[in-house]
Residue, then its C-alpha position, 0 to 999 in steps of 0.5 A: m316938281k322943279y329941282k334947282c341944281l348946281i353942277v360943280d366941275d372944272h371941266k366945261l364938257m363934264r358940266h354940259m354932259i351932266a346937264q344933258s344927262l339930267d335933261k334925258l332923264q324924263i322922270q314924271d313930274v320932275i324937272f331939273s331947272p334951272v341948272e346952274h354951273a360953277e368951275d370950282g368949289s369957291e364959285a359954287l359956294s358963292k352961287l349957293e349963298d346967293a341962291y339961298f339969300s334970294n329964297e331960291p335955294v339949290d336942291i341938288v349939287f353935283l360935285d366933282w372932287n378934284m378942282p382948283v381953288m376949292n375942291g369938291y370935298a372942302l366944299l362938301v365939308k364947309c356946307r355940311q357945317d352950315e345948317k342952311y344947307n341941311s336940305t341940299a343934296f350933295v352928290m359927288l360925281t367924280a373920278e375918285s373911285e377908291q373905297q376910302m374916298v367914297v367912305k370919306a365923302i359919305k362920312a362928311g355928308a355926301t348924299s350919294y356918290i357916283c363915279k365917272p365915267f357915268s351913264v344916264d342910267d347910272l344917274k337915273e338909278r340914283i336920282d330917285a333916292i336923291i329926290t326922296w332924300v331932298q323931299n324928306k329933308k324939306m318936309h322935316l324942316n317945314n314941320l320943324s318950322g311950322 
């Protein structure tokens, strides 16, 4: 199964590292493609909108917290207020490791929270639950509309 991903981070190297980590996961029958990139929340919102209206919505957004223009938390809150992103997983992948920040993001609707620095194993540990979440949301939405 193919999952469309969007990696949102203001550091090009970090976006590249996350994309490489997804390539290395090698989960049976799961392909993370295409992988899109955005430098901040504002650019990400544009890409999310374009993907949705092209009928190719993004499945998983890997999201840094601290970015210029629009930070990751602001993007998360904005998207969770819009029902068209109900089946999109938002994974905070950030250096913000304080418990209060984790709780704040989860309460705002983050699907998962991974602290930087991370390893491929850290990502693999969480990705199964994230994929299951996406599948369940899509199945639920299909049942509602069908």
